[in-house]
matplotlib code that plots the C-alpha trace (Angstrom):
import matplotlib.pyplot as plt

x = [57.7, 55.4, 52.9, 54.9, 58.1, 56.3, 54.8, 58.1, 59.9, 57.1, 57.6, 60.5, 63.7, 66.2, 69.8, 70.9, 73.9, 76.5, 77.2, 80.9, 82.6, 86.3, 86.0, 84.2, 80.9, 78.1, 76.0, 73.7, 73.0, 72.3, 69.9, 68.1, 67.7, 66.2, 63.8, 62.7, 62.3, 60.3, 57.1, 57.8, 55.9, 59.1, 59.0, 62.4, 66.1, 69.0, 72.0, 75.6, 75.1, 76.7, 75.2, 76.3, 79.9, 80.2, 83.5, 84.9, 83.9, 85.8, 83.9, 83.2, 82.0, 79.6, 78.2, 77.9, 76.0, 73.7, 73.0, 72.1, 69.6, 68.0, 67.7, 65.9, 63.8, 60.1, 58.9, 57.1, 60.3, 62.3, 66.1, 68.2, 72.0, 74.7, 76.9, 78.6, 82.4, 85.2, 85.0, 82.2, 83.6, 83.7, 80.2, 78.8, 80.4, 79.0, 75.5, 75.5, 76.6, 74.0, 71.3, 72.5, 72.2, 68.6, 68.7, 65.5, 67.3, 70.7, 71.9, 74.8, 76.9, 78.8, 82.6, 84.5, 88.2, 88.9, 86.2, 87.5, 87.0, 83.4, 81.4, 77.7, 78.4, 80.7, 78.1, 75.5, 77.8, 78.5, 74.8, 73.7, 76.4, 75.6, 71.8, 72.0, 73.3, 71.8, 69.5, 67.5, 66.3, 68.8, 68.4, 70.9, 72.4, 73.3, 75.4, 78.0, 79.5, 80.7, 81.5, 84.1, 81.5, 80.4, 76.7, 74.0, 72.0, 69.1, 71.4, 72.1, 68.6, 67.1, 69.4, 68.8, 65.2, 63.9, 66.1, 63.8, 66.1, 66.8, 63.8, 64.7, 67.2, 67.9, 69.0, 70.9, 71.6, 69.4, 70.8, 69.8, 66.7, 64.1, 65.8, 66.2, 62.6, 61.4, 63.8, 62.6, 59.0, 56.8, 59.6, 61.7, 60.8, 62.7, 63.5, 64.7, 68.1, 67.5, 64.7, 65.3, 63.3, 61.5, 58.0, 58.8, 59.8, 56.6, 54.5, 56.3, 55.6, 58.4, 57.9, 59.6, 62.8, 65.9, 66.3, 69.2, 66.8, 64.8, 67.6, 66.6, 62.9, 61.6, 57.9, 58.0, 59.5, 57.0, 54.1, 55.1, 54.8, 51.5, 50.1, 51.0, 49.5, 46.3, 46.0, 46.6, 48.6, 48.7, 49.9, 52.4, 53.9, 54.1, 55.9, 58.2, 59.2, 59.9, 61.9, 63.9, 64.8, 65.8, 67.9, 69.8, 70.4, 71.6, 73.2, 73.3, 75.5, 77.4, 77.2, 77.1, 78.6, 75.5, 73.1, 74.8, 74.8, 71.1, 70.3, 71.9, 70.0, 66.6, 67.3, 68.8, 72.3, 74.3, 77.8, 80.5, 81.9, 84.8, 88.2, 89.5, 86.1, 85.6, 82.5, 81.0, 82.7, 80.9, 80.0, 78.6, 76.6, 75.2, 74.2, 72.6, 70.7, 69.4, 68.3, 66.3, 64.9, 63.8, 61.5, 60.0, 61.4, 63.1]
y = [109.9, 107.6, 109.0, 107.2, 109.0, 112.3, 111.8, 110.8, 113.9, 116.4, 118.5, 119.7, 117.8, 118.8, 118.5, 117.2, 118.8, 116.4, 117.6, 117.6, 118.3, 118.7, 116.8, 113.9, 113.0, 113.4, 110.4, 110.6, 114.2, 113.4, 110.7, 113.0, 115.6, 112.9, 111.7, 115.3, 116.1, 112.9, 114.6, 118.1, 117.8, 117.3, 114.8, 113.4, 113.9, 114.6, 113.0, 113.5, 116.8, 120.2, 120.9, 117.4, 118.3, 115.0, 116.0, 116.2, 112.6, 109.5, 106.6, 104.7, 107.9, 108.5, 105.0, 105.5, 108.7, 107.3, 104.1, 106.2, 108.3, 105.4, 103.5, 106.3, 107.9, 107.4, 104.9, 107.7, 109.7, 109.5, 109.3, 110.6, 110.0, 112.1, 109.8, 112.0, 111.4, 112.2, 109.0, 106.9, 103.8, 105.3, 106.8, 103.4, 101.9, 104.6, 104.3, 100.5, 100.9, 103.6, 101.4, 98.5, 100.9, 101.5, 104.8, 105.3, 107.5, 108.8, 112.2, 113.0, 116.1, 116.3, 115.5, 118.8, 118.2, 118.5, 121.1, 122.4, 118.9, 118.4, 119.0, 118.4, 115.2, 113.9, 114.8, 112.9, 109.9, 110.0, 110.2, 107.5, 105.0, 105.5, 105.4, 102.2, 100.2, 102.1, 99.9, 103.0, 106.2, 108.9, 112.6, 115.0, 117.8, 121.1, 123.4, 125.2, 127.2, 124.0, 122.2, 124.5, 126.1, 122.9, 123.5, 121.1, 122.9, 122.2, 120.6, 117.9, 117.6, 117.1, 114.1, 112.3, 113.2, 110.1, 107.7, 105.5, 105.7, 109.5, 111.0, 114.5, 117.3, 119.4, 122.8, 125.2, 127.7, 130.7, 131.2, 127.8, 126.5, 128.1, 126.7, 123.3, 123.3, 124.0, 121.3, 118.7, 118.9, 116.2, 113.7, 115.0, 116.4, 119.7, 120.6, 124.1, 124.0, 127.4, 129.0, 132.2, 130.9, 127.9, 129.5, 130.8, 127.3, 125.8, 128.4, 127.5, 123.8, 122.5, 119.7, 120.7, 121.9, 120.9, 123.8, 124.3, 126.2, 123.0, 122.0, 124.8, 125.5, 122.4, 123.0, 126.5, 125.2, 122.4, 124.9, 127.0, 124.0, 122.9, 126.4, 126.5, 123.1, 124.1, 127.2, 129.6, 132.0, 134.9, 132.7, 131.0, 134.4, 135.6, 132.4, 132.6, 136.2, 135.2, 132.1, 134.1, 136.7, 134.0, 132.2, 135.4, 135.8, 132.2, 130.4, 133.5, 135.3, 132.6, 129.5, 126.0, 127.4, 129.7, 126.8, 124.8, 127.7, 128.4, 124.7, 124.9, 128.1, 126.4, 123.1, 120.9, 119.4, 121.5, 121.2, 122.9, 122.4, 120.1, 121.8, 123.7, 125.4, 127.5, 127.9, 131.3, 133.7, 134.7, 138.0, 136.3, 133.9, 136.8, 138.6, 135.5, 135.0, 138.6, 138.1, 135.0, 136.5, 139.6, 137.4, 135.8, 132.4, 131.6]
z = [-14.7, -12.7, -10.1, -7.4, -8.2, -8.5, -5.1, -3.5, -4.8, -4.0, -1.0, 1.1, 1.9, 4.5, 3.3, 6.6, 8.3, 9.7, 13.3, 14.4, 17.7, 17.2, 13.9, 15.6, 14.1, 16.6, 15.5, 18.5, 17.7, 14.1, 15.1, 17.6, 14.7, 12.4, 15.1, 15.8, 12.1, 11.3, 12.3, 11.0, 7.7, 5.6, 2.6, 3.4, 3.8, 1.5, 3.2, 2.2, 0.3, 0.6, 4.0, 5.0, 4.2, 2.4, 0.8, 4.3, 5.2, 4.3, 2.6, 5.8, 7.6, 4.8, 5.2, 8.9, 8.5, 5.9, 7.9, 11.0, 9.1, 7.3, 10.6, 12.4, 9.6, 9.8, 7.1, 5.2, 4.8, 1.6, 1.9, -1.0, -0.7, -2.3, -4.4, -6.9, -7.3, -9.7, -11.7, -13.0, -11.3, -7.8, -8.3, -9.3, -6.2, -4.0, -5.5, -4.9, -1.3, -0.7, -2.0, 0.2, 3.2, 2.4, 0.5, -1.6, -4.2, -5.0, -6.1, -8.5, -8.3, -11.5, -11.6, -11.6, -10.7, -14.5, -14.9, -18.3, -19.7, -18.4, -21.6, -21.9, -23.7, -20.9, -18.3, -20.3, -20.6, -16.9, -15.9, -18.3, -17.3, -13.6, -14.1, -16.3, -13.3, -10.4, -8.3, -7.2, -9.0, -9.8, -9.1, -10.6, -8.4, -10.1, -7.9, -9.9, -7.0, -5.3, -8.5, -10.0, -12.2, -13.8, -14.7, -15.8, -18.4, -20.7, -23.3, -20.7, -19.4, -22.9, -23.5, -20.1, -19.3, -21.0, -19.2, -17.1, -14.0, -14.1, -12.2, -11.2, -10.6, -7.6, -9.0, -6.7, -9.4, -9.7, -13.2, -14.6, -12.8, -15.1, -18.3, -16.7, -15.5, -19.1, -20.5, -17.9, -19.2, -17.6, -17.5, -14.6, -11.2, -10.5, -7.0, -5.8, -4.1, -2.5, -0.5, -2.5, -5.5, -4.0, -4.3, -7.8, -8.9, -7.4, -9.2, -12.5, -12.1, -10.0, -7.5, -4.3, -2.7, -0.8, 1.5, 3.9, 6.3, 6.7, 9.1, 11.4, 10.7, 9.0, 10.0, 8.4, 5.2, 5.0, 5.8, 2.8, 0.5, 2.0, 1.7, -2.0, -2.6, -0.8, -2.9, 0.0, -2.1, 0.3, 3.1, 0.8, -0.2, 3.4, 4.5, 1.5, 2.3, 5.9, 4.8, 2.2, 4.8, 7.3, 4.6, 4.1, 7.8, 8.3, 5.3, 3.1, 5.5, 7.3, 5.1, 6.7, 10.0, 10.2, 9.6, 12.4, 14.8, 14.1, 14.7, 18.1, 18.9, 18.2, 19.9, 17.2, 17.3, 14.8, 16.2, 14.2, 10.7, 10.1, 9.8, 8.1, 8.1, 11.2, 13.4, 14.1, 16.4, 19.6, 18.0, 14.9, 17.0, 18.9, 15.7, 14.4, 17.7, 17.5, 13.9, 14.7, 17.9, 16.1, 14.1, 17.2, 16.3, 19.6]

ax = plt.figure().add_subplot(projection="3d")
ax.plot(x, y, z, "-o")
ax.set_aspect("equal")
plt.show()
């Protein structure tokens, strides 16, 4: 892995939420979020991921969201676009369109509609076929809970880590990240997909994190990474404890609806999830407000 790739994947990415109002994408709100986060200390944005509800967007909406983010990101910010689909052909098409829109990298969630058929060898074949033609670097995305249990494990990592266009993995599984980090060696950059083990991953040699809480408190998430890099271990642990607790209060309790409600509470445009997912009730919003306020973050 080149120094340039390592640098571009080191730090904190916000997995940008897509704000909706009655199912309508609030593009102006999304742009305002990006412009505000540009100077927060983040490394970049993961667009069209789980927090972005990309499975709830049609193809043209995905392009519209990605184009808006690319057009308003600061030049130093890296944009990674979620492109995983249920077939190799559709994934390749999505990767090419994302690259045409200006995405710096693409991310691949594994196909999972036929989960029982998704063996390690099939995953390797899928990754290699996409990476062979991708015009930008490929980052794998491991998130079994949203992929019908399909898990990228060390047996897959060991077979794709030497591919020149496969550069990293975002691992959102607390069960697999340690094994995948070991399997990645010096060839792939491993990113934590959860604040719950972000600091542990950094201490074990990982490169960064894609943290849902960075939609709400990007500066705090970036400060944790910077404290670790600067060797301020006590400060890093204190920030990590705070962020883990906040993560439990927000996405851990309420999911994407909690992330969006928290964004609204702190001045970002969160909107609501797209149906059939509901937003928070008034009582839930009040409890979330009290949890954030109790930590002096409002």
